[in-house]
C-alpha positions as CSV (number, residue, x, y, z in Angstrom):
1,M,144.9,130.4,98.5
2,Q,146.5,127.1,97.5
3,Y,148.4,123.8,99.6
4,R,151.8,123.6,98.1
5,T,153.1,120.3,99.9
6,A,156.8,119.6,98.3
7,T,156.9,116.3,99.3
8,W,153.5,115.2,98.1
9,I,153.9,116.7,94.6
10,L,157.4,114.4,94.4
11,L,155.6,111.6,95.6
12,A,153.2,112.0,93.3
13,A,155.6,112.6,90.6
14,L,157.4,109.4,91.3
15,I,153.9,107.6,91.4
16,T,152.7,108.7,88.5
17,P,151.7,106.3,85.2
18,A,153.2,106.3,82.3
19,A,151.1,107.8,79.6
20,K,148.5,104.8,77.7
21,A,145.5,105.1,75.8
22,A,142.4,106.3,77.7
23,P,140.4,103.6,78.3
24,P,135.7,104.5,78.0
25,L,134.5,105.2,80.9
26,P,133.0,102.0,82.8
27,A,129.3,101.7,82.9
28,D,128.9,102.1,86.8
29,L,131.0,104.9,87.7
30,A,128.6,107.0,89.0
31,A,127.8,104.0,91.2
32,R,131.5,103.6,92.3
33,A,131.9,107.4,93.1
34,D,128.6,107.2,94.9
35,A,129.7,104.3,97.1
36,Y,133.1,105.7,97.6
37,L,132.3,109.2,98.6
38,Q,129.5,107.9,101.1
39,A,132.1,105.9,103.1
40,R,134.1,109.1,103.4
41,T,131.3,110.9,104.5
42,H,130.6,107.9,106.9
43,M,134.0,108.4,108.2
44,G,134.1,112.0,108.6
45,G,136.0,112.3,106.1
46,F,133.6,114.8,103.6
47,S,131.2,116.9,103.4
48,G,130.6,118.8,100.3
49,A,129.5,118.1,96.3
50,V,131.1,116.4,93.4
51,L,130.6,116.4,89.9
52,L,131.8,114.5,87.3
53,A,130.9,114.9,83.3
54,Q,131.7,114.1,79.9
55,G,131.8,116.5,76.8
56,G,128.3,117.9,77.6
57,R,126.5,115.1,79.7
58,V,126.8,115.1,83.1
59,L,127.3,111.5,84.6
60,F,127.3,112.1,88.5
61,A,126.4,115.6,90.7
62,K,125.3,114.5,93.8
63,G,125.7,116.2,97.5
64,Y,127.1,114.8,101.0
65,G,127.5,115.9,104.7
66,Y,125.9,119.6,105.4
67,A,126.4,123.0,104.3
68,D,125.3,124.3,107.9
69,V,126.1,121.6,110.4
70,E,124.3,123.4,113.1
71,Q,121.1,124.0,111.0
72,R,121.8,119.9,109.7
73,L,121.2,122.0,106.3
74,R,122.4,119.3,103.5
75,F,124.8,119.6,100.8
76,T,123.5,119.8,96.9
77,P,124.9,120.6,93.7
78,T,124.0,124.2,93.6
79,T,125.6,124.8,97.2
80,R,127.5,128.2,96.9
81,F,130.7,127.5,98.1
82,E,134.3,129.7,98.6
83,V,136.4,128.1,95.8
84,A,139.9,130.1,97.3
85,S,142.8,129.4,94.6
86,I,140.1,128.4,91.8
87,S,139.5,132.0,91.4
88,K,142.8,132.8,89.8
89,M,142.1,131.6,86.8
90,F,139.2,134.0,86.3
91,T,140.8,136.7,87.1
92,A,143.9,135.6,84.8
93,M,141.1,135.5,82.4
94,A,140.2,139.3,82.8
95,A,143.4,140.3,82.3
96,L,143.0,138.6,79.1
97,K,139.7,140.6,78.6
98,L,141.7,143.7,78.7
99,R,144.1,142.9,76.7
100,D,141.4,141.6,73.7
101,Q,139.6,145.3,74.3
102,A,143.1,146.7,74.3
103,K,142.8,148.5,77.2
104,L,146.0,146.9,78.4
105,K,149.1,144.6,77.2
106,L,150.1,141.4,78.6
107,D,154.2,142.7,78.5
108,D,153.2,146.2,79.8
109,P,155.0,147.3,83.3
110,I,152.2,146.9,86.0
111,C,153.6,150.5,87.4
112,R,151.5,151.5,84.0
113,Y,147.9,150.7,86.1
114,L,148.9,151.4,89.8
115,S,149.2,154.2,91.8
116,D,152.4,154.8,93.6
117,C,153.8,152.1,92.5
118,P,156.8,151.1,94.8
119,A,160.5,151.2,93.1
120,A,160.8,147.4,93.3
121,W,157.9,146.8,91.0
122,Q,159.0,148.2,88.1
123,A,160.3,145.9,86.0
124,I,157.2,143.6,86.5
125,T,155.2,142.8,83.9
126,V,151.0,141.9,84.1
127,Q,152.2,138.6,82.7
128,Q,154.8,138.0,84.9
129,L,151.9,138.2,88.1
130,I,149.8,135.5,85.9
131,H,152.8,133.2,85.8
132,H,154.0,134.0,89.3
133,S,157.3,134.9,87.9
134,S,156.9,138.4,89.4
135,G,159.1,137.7,92.9
136,I,156.7,139.4,95.0
137,P,156.3,137.3,98.2
138,D,153.3,135.2,99.1
139,Y,151.4,136.9,101.9
140,E,150.5,133.1,103.2
141,D,153.9,131.7,103.6
142,R,154.4,134.7,105.5
143,L,151.5,134.5,108.0
144,G,151.0,130.9,108.1
145,M,147.1,129.4,106.6
146,G,144.8,129.3,109.4
147,T,147.3,130.7,112.2
148,Q,146.2,133.1,114.6
149,A,147.8,135.6,113.5
150,Y,146.6,134.6,109.6
151,L,143.1,134.9,111.0
152,A,143.2,137.9,113.2
153,L,143.9,139.7,109.9
154,M,141.6,138.2,107.9
155,I,138.6,138.3,109.1
156,R,139.0,142.6,109.3
157,P,136.6,144.8,106.5
158,G,140.4,145.8,105.5
159,A,142.2,142.6,105.2
160,T,143.0,143.4,101.2
161,A,143.7,146.7,101.3
162,A,146.4,145.8,104.3
163,L,148.2,143.0,102.2
164,Y,148.5,145.1,99.0
165,A,149.8,148.3,101.6
166,D,152.2,145.7,103.0
167,A,153.3,144.0,99.7
168,K,154.4,147.6,98.5
169,K,156.6,147.4,101.5
170,R,158.9,144.4,101.0
171,P,161.6,143.3,98.6
172,L,161.3,141.2,96.1
173,E,162.5,137.6,96.7
174,F,164.0,137.8,93.2
175,P,164.4,139.9,90.3
176,P,161.4,139.5,87.9
177,G,161.3,136.8,85.4
178,T,163.9,134.8,86.5
179,K,161.8,132.2,88.2
180,Y,158.9,130.6,89.4
181,D,157.5,131.3,92.4
182,Y,153.6,130.9,93.8
183,S,152.2,134.3,95.2
184,N,148.7,134.9,96.1
185,T,150.1,138.5,96.9
186,G,150.7,138.6,93.1
187,Y,147.3,137.8,92.4
188,L,146.4,140.6,94.6
189,V,148.0,142.7,93.1
190,L,146.9,141.4,89.7
191,A,143.6,142.0,90.8
192,Q,144.4,145.9,91.1
193,V,145.8,146.3,87.6
194,V,142.6,144.4,85.9
195,Q,140.8,146.9,88.4
196,S,142.9,150.0,86.8
197,A,142.9,148.7,83.5
198,A,138.9,148.7,83.4
199,G,138.0,151.5,84.7
200,E,135.2,149.9,87.3
201,P,135.8,147.9,90.2
202,F,136.7,144.6,90.0
203,A,133.8,143.2,91.1
204,R,131.6,144.7,88.8
205,Y,134.5,143.9,85.5
206,V,134.4,140.1,86.3
207,T,131.2,139.8,87.2
208,D,129.9,141.6,83.4
209,T,132.8,140.2,81.4
210,L,133.0,136.1,82.8
211,L,130.6,135.0,85.0
212,K,127.6,136.6,83.5
213,P,127.8,135.9,79.5
214,A,129.2,132.2,81.3
215,G,125.6,131.8,82.7
216,M,127.0,131.2,86.0
217,R,124.5,132.1,87.6
218,D,124.8,131.1,91.5
219,S,128.3,132.8,91.3
220,G,129.7,136.3,92.3
221,V,132.2,138.2,94.2
222,L,132.2,137.5,98.2
223,G,133.4,140.5,100.3
224,G,130.3,142.4,99.9
225,K,127.0,142.8,102.2
226,P,124.5,140.3,103.2
227,R,126.5,137.3,102.8
228,P,124.9,135.6,99.9
229,S,122.7,133.2,100.2
230,G,123.4,129.3,99.8
231,L,126.6,130.1,101.0
232,A,128.1,127.1,102.3
233,Y,129.8,127.6,105.8
234,G,133.5,126.5,106.6
235,Y,134.6,123.8,108.9
236,S,137.9,122.0,110.7
237,F,138.7,118.9,112.6
238,G,141.0,120.2,114.0
239,N,143.9,117.5,115.4
240,V,141.4,114.9,116.7
241,G,143.8,112.2,116.7
242,W,144.4,109.0,114.8
243,N,141.4,106.8,116.5
244,K,138.9,109.0,115.2
245,L,140.7,110.0,111.6
246,L,141.3,105.7,110.6
247,G,138.2,104.8,113.2
248,G,135.8,107.8,111.8
249,F,133.0,110.0,113.5
250,S,130.1,111.5,112.7
251,L,130.2,115.0,111.6
252,T,126.8,115.9,114.2
253,D,129.0,114.7,116.9
254,G,130.6,117.9,117.7
255,T,134.0,116.9,116.5
256,L,133.6,119.5,113.3
257,K,134.5,123.8,114.5
258,R,133.5,126.3,112.5
259,M,135.6,128.3,110.8
260,P,135.7,132.0,111.5
261,E,134.5,134.0,107.7
262,L,137.1,136.0,106.3
263,A,137.1,139.0,104.8
264,L,137.8,138.5,101.3
265,T,137.2,142.4,100.2
266,P,137.3,143.1,96.3
267,P,140.1,143.2,94.6
268,A,140.9,140.0,96.6
269,G,142.0,138.1,93.1
270,D,143.4,134.9,94.8
271,A,140.4,133.9,96.5
272,W,137.1,136.5,95.9
273,L,135.1,133.3,94.0
274,Y,131.9,131.4,95.3
275,T,130.4,128.9,93.0
276,D,129.0,125.5,92.9
277,V,129.7,122.8,91.4
278,E,127.2,123.2,87.9
279,D,128.9,126.9,87.6
280,L,132.3,125.9,87.6
281,Y,131.0,122.5,84.8
282,R,129.8,125.7,82.6
283,W,133.2,127.1,83.0
284,S,134.6,124.4,81.6
285,R,132.6,123.9,79.1
286,I,133.7,127.7,78.1
287,M,137.0,126.7,78.0
288,D,136.7,124.4,75.5
289,G,136.4,127.4,73.7
290,S,133.2,129.6,73.0
291,A,132.6,132.6,72.4
292,L,133.5,134.2,74.9
293,V,136.9,132.0,74.8
294,P,137.3,131.4,71.5
295,A,139.9,128.2,71.2
296,D,142.9,130.0,70.1
297,E,142.6,131.9,73.6
298,A,142.2,128.3,75.4
299,R,145.3,127.4,73.7
300,E,147.5,130.4,75.2
301,V,145.5,129.3,78.2
302,F,146.8,126.2,78.6
303,T,149.7,127.0,77.8
304,P,152.5,126.7,80.8
305,A,155.2,129.6,81.0
306,S,157.1,127.7,83.7
307,E,157.0,125.0,86.7
308,G,153.6,124.0,84.8
309,Y,151.8,127.2,85.3
310,G,149.5,128.7,82.5
311,D,147.2,131.4,82.6
312,G,145.4,130.4,86.3
313,W,145.3,126.5,85.6
314,I,148.4,123.7,86.7
315,I,149.0,122.0,84.1
316,S,150.2,118.5,84.3
317,G,151.0,115.0,82.4
318,R,151.4,114.7,78.7
319,D,149.0,113.1,76.0
320,V,146.0,111.3,77.5
321,A,147.7,111.7,81.1
322,L,147.5,115.8,79.8
323,E,145.5,117.7,83.1
324,Y,144.4,121.1,83.8
325,E,143.9,121.7,87.0
326,H,143.7,124.1,90.1
327,S,142.9,123.7,93.3
328,G,142.0,125.9,96.3
329,V,142.1,126.3,100.2
330,L,141.1,128.5,102.8
331,P,140.2,128.0,106.3
332,G,137.2,125.4,106.2
333,Y,137.5,124.8,102.7
334,V,139.0,122.5,100.3
335,S,138.4,122.5,96.3
336,D,139.6,121.1,93.2
337,F,138.7,121.2,89.5
338,I,139.9,119.2,86.9
339,K,139.4,118.8,82.8
340,L,141.4,115.3,81.7
341,P,141.0,116.9,77.7
342,A,142.2,113.8,76.0
343,S,138.7,112.2,77.3
344,D,136.8,115.4,77.7
345,I,136.5,114.6,81.8
346,T,135.8,117.3,84.2
347,L,135.6,116.7,87.5
348,V,134.7,119.5,90.1
349,V,135.5,118.6,94.2
350,L,134.5,121.1,96.6
351,C,134.7,120.5,100.1
352,N,133.9,122.2,103.6
353,L,135.8,120.4,106.2
354,D,139.4,121.7,105.8
355,R,141.5,118.8,106.8
356,A,139.4,116.3,104.4
357,R,142.3,114.3,102.2
358,I,140.9,116.3,99.0
359,H,143.8,115.3,96.9
360,S,143.4,111.9,97.1
361,I,139.7,112.0,96.9
362,T,140.2,114.1,93.2
363,R,142.7,111.3,92.4
364,T,140.8,108.1,93.4
365,L,137.8,109.8,91.0
366,V,140.0,110.2,88.6
367,A,141.3,106.9,89.0
368,M,137.6,105.5,88.2
369,A,137.2,107.6,85.5
370,R,139.9,106.2,83.7
371,G,139.3,102.9,84.4
372,E,142.2,102.2,86.8
373,P,142.6,100.8,89.5
374,Y,142.1,102.2,93.4
375,D,141.5,101.9,97.2
376,P,138.0,102.3,99.7
377,P,139.5,104.8,102.1
378,S,141.4,103.3,104.6
379,R,140.0,102.2,107.6
380,G,140.9,100.5,111.3
381,K,141.9,101.2,114.6
382,P,145.1,102.0,115.8
383,V,146.9,99.7,118.1
384,T,150.4,100.0,120.2
385,L,152.7,97.9,119.6
386,E,155.8,97.2,121.6
387,A,159.4,98.1,120.5
388,A,160.3,94.6,119.7
389,A,157.2,94.3,117.5
390,F,158.5,97.1,115.4
391,S,162.3,95.9,115.7
392,R,161.2,93.2,113.9
393,L,159.8,95.1,111.0
394,T,163.3,97.4,110.2
395,G,165.9,97.1,107.7
396,D,166.5,97.6,104.3
397,Y,163.9,96.6,101.4
398,R,164.5,96.6,98.2
399,T,161.6,97.5,95.4
400,V,160.7,96.3,92.3
401,D,162.6,99.4,90.5
402,G,165.7,98.4,92.1
403,E,165.4,101.4,95.2
404,T,166.1,100.9,98.5
405,L,163.7,101.7,101.1
406,R,164.5,101.6,104.9
407,V,162.2,101.2,107.9
408,A,163.8,102.2,110.5
409,L,161.8,103.1,114.0
410,D,162.2,106.7,115.1
411,E,161.9,107.8,119.0
412,G,158.7,105.3,119.2
413,M,157.0,106.0,115.5
414,L,158.1,103.2,112.5
415,S,158.6,105.1,108.8
416,A,159.1,103.7,105.2
417,S,161.7,106.5,103.5
418,L,163.1,106.5,100.0
419,P,166.3,108.4,100.7
420,G,166.7,111.4,98.6
421,H,162.7,111.5,98.1
422,Y,160.3,110.7,100.8
423,V,159.5,110.4,104.5
424,A,156.7,108.2,105.3
425,G,155.0,107.5,108.5
426,L,153.2,104.2,109.6
427,I,150.4,104.5,111.8
428,P,149.7,100.7,113.6
429,L,146.6,99.3,112.5
430,S,147.7,95.6,113.6
431,D,151.6,94.2,114.3
432,T,151.7,94.0,110.3
433,R,149.3,96.2,108.5
434,F,150.1,100.5,109.0
435,Y,148.4,103.4,107.7
436,M,151.1,106.0,105.4
437,P,149.5,109.1,105.6
438,L,151.8,110.2,103.2
439,A,149.9,108.6,100.5
440,D,146.5,107.9,102.0
441,G,147.7,104.3,102.2
442,E,148.7,101.3,103.9
443,A,152.4,98.9,104.4
444,T,151.5,95.2,105.2
445,F,154.4,93.2,106.0
446,M,155.2,89.8,105.7
447,L,156.9,88.2,108.1
448,G,159.6,85.1,107.8
449,P,159.3,81.6,109.9
450,D,161.9,83.4,111.9
451,G,159.8,86.3,113.0
452,H,160.9,89.1,111.0
453,A,159.7,90.6,108.3
454,H,160.9,89.2,104.7
455,A,158.9,91.9,102.5
456,L,156.6,94.5,102.5
457,N,153.8,96.2,99.9
458,L,153.3,99.6,99.6
459,R,149.4,100.5,98.8
460,Y,148.3,103.5,97.4
461,D,146.5,104.9,94.3
462,G,145.1,102.0,93.6
463,Q,148.5,100.0,93.3
464,D,151.0,97.5,94.4
465,H,154.4,98.5,95.2
466,P,156.5,95.2,96.5
467,A,159.7,95.3,98.4
468,I,162.3,92.8,99.9
469,L,164.3,92.4,102.7
470,I,167.6,92.8,101.8
471,I,169.3,93.9,105.4
472,P,167.8,93.3,108.0
473,K,168.5,96.1,111.2
474,P,170.7,94.0,114.0
475,Q,168.3,93.2,116.9
């Protein structure tokens, strides 16, 4: 249960800076992080908890907003949280531990552990489930995250069993092992394999084998009764419009809508874990090499098989820019868990607003930790412009990289596009300043003596991307 926005991933790849030596952490890092998160919260764009640590020292851990808006219960670093797809790293580790206990082999066919196994699954191995190369189609692609059909199914106590039974009836999307395609259903099946190989309920096995030995005292398995104490409720602010998104709103003004609680009945291997920022930091330290996860096993986990996916972790970058990460998304919840091995930094961000710009928030905090430039949240009041005001900004602009950036007006909305790469809509904050939602940044136009723009600058991720007009659009 994770965002998979292809356009955003492509844009991130285009703007990722080249690897360089990791600088020392800024002395005022905690103050900077707090000021940034306070600003996000004040605008209604964040509610949750953040932990930033280096080595064995927590540099910053703080809660913002509300775990329960209706009761005005504040978020703290020990507030429990549904972390969705971050669960996958634990499901994958459970399979590895069964391997260590000689209860399964990663190259075993999964049908060895499953009753009534469909013929289509005969060639699938345990390893292929872990690495999203099984070919089993993703139920979220079919249902659509947060849709009425999704919620109607996922709030039912038997949702996990229903999804598993449905998966058995569906054809594979491709022959096992031939490609990568992220599949939450694959991890539902992996949890069934773990439960069968362990010879005990999935919840008991992961608790006794992983959570308790790791010292994760505030963590557990969702889907039981009663609801875990201290668990944050999830909220959404829906399509509230640009005036509220950019002008800001209070978390308690009635804008937020509490999302229904999902059943997530075990063994929901894709999204079963509740935890807090402090327990996830404990797991980060475990993954640095420990009695529970030896260094050679950690290296195995962080070695990508395909498309940058390891054993329940996404691996990206290289050298000092290397990152181990996984995010999670459920209706009402978004989260991110990042390890930067070159600088021994761990960042955990949990947010109970499902439309919060979680990736922008984590990218900004990572930039702070690396001593790189970053931007405060964009803020302003959207304005209405006449067609003539838009027309004087349109045309082709040449970037410093020699690319052609096209600014055009389409159905009353201005956009900036790099053909073949991305199209970014622009929301006017003045006649020359625009918000760019795709990158959570801003575009600023410079006007010449003739009243037409002669240059523009795209500002995002703390960097300027200037461009010069080369071909104005005919008036």
